[in-house]
SENUTOR-692289 format. One record per residue (C-alpha): residue in one letter; z, y, x. Coordinates in steps of 0.5 Angstrom, whole numbers, plus 500, padded with zeros to 3 digits. Example, Ala and Ser with C-alpha at 12.3 -4.5 7.8 and 13.67 -1.06 7.14 Angstrom:
A516491525S514498527
REM end
This chain:
M229119618E223114619G226111625A232109620V228106615A224102620T231100623T234098617A228094614A228090620S235089620I236087612S230082613S236077615C241080611P243074606V242069612P249066615V246069622V253069625S259066621K263065615R270064616L277063611A283068613G290066612G293061607D290064601K283063603M280070602P273070605V272074611I265075612T262076618F254078620R250081625L245087624N243088631R246086638R251092638L253092631I257087628M261088621R266084617L267085609L275084608P279085602M284091602K290087602D293088609P297094610D292096616K286095610S290099605W287105602R293109604S291107611I284108611K285115608A289116614Q284114619W279118615K283124615K283124623D276123623A275129619E280134622S277132629V271136627G275141624E273139617D278140611F280133609S282136602T274137600F274129601S280127598N279131592G272129591S269122592Y275119594A279121588A276114584F279110590D286114589A286112581L284105583T290104587K295108584D299102581G299099588E294093591N288092587P284085589S277088587L277093593Y274091599C273095606L267094611S270094618D266094625G273091628E275098631R274102625I273102617Q266104616A266104608A270101602C268099595Q270096588V267089587S268086580R265079577L263080570M258078564M253082561S249081555K242082559F244076564P245069562T250068568P256072572I254078576L257082581R258089580T259094586R261101585F265107588I262106595V266111600V264112607S268115613P267122613L263121620Y257120616E257126611L259130617G253128621V257125627A254119625G247119625T242117619A240110622Q248108623Y249110616A243106613E246100617T253101614L250101607V246095609A252091612L256093605F250090601C250084606G257082604I256083597V250078597W255073601L261074596S256072590R255065594D262064596T268066592M265070587S260066585A254070581G247069580H246077579I248083583R248090581F249095587F251102585L248106591K252113593S245117591P238115589G236117597D239111599A234107596Q229108601F234103606F233097601A225098599A223093604L227088599R222089593V217085596M218078594T217072599E218065600L224066605S227072600P233070597F232074591S228072585A228079582F229085586A229092583I231099585E232105579G235111581A241109585L242102582I240096586E239090581C237083583S237076581L239071587K235064587E239058586A242056592E239049595V243043594P242038600E239032599E246028600A250032596E245031590M245023591A253023591
REM end
């Protein structure tokens, strides 16, 4: 576990920085967010709107993952995945995003932009995080699980700077134990994108520094 924490601490330090690229997809200009955690792992945060990114398609993939190691998939579909079943019962839900490594969907979540009385500007709330059964069944290691959660958080930071502009993030982890992978961000530094960062139980709550405006833009 200590190795996973160390790896994640090093990876997460570059999380909010555009280390690879940010591209726009298709005609409706939905964001496709791409970032690199290490030399081998590239993740993309994608809206769950295309047929191969739908919850039905993702569940079919994850069912095969579970059954490949002899696990009854119903233990997942009747448990942690039930919230997503409810969110998609009426069809496509624009608040749902998935995390892809280019070959497989590793995780999914709901992202909402809303106002809360404790914040003066909009927030992004991320909850109902679900991950591939490969993580929960121990096929993927702790370090891979940590990097997936970090990648998901990085994508939310990107959204807050892009099409879902927000000054604050509330990120609901799967469990309080996952907080260890983000502990390094509690330390405020000059290069940190956060003006405040706190973890209480399974909730990350942070505020982003105001984005710097290029001098040319200020004079325009």
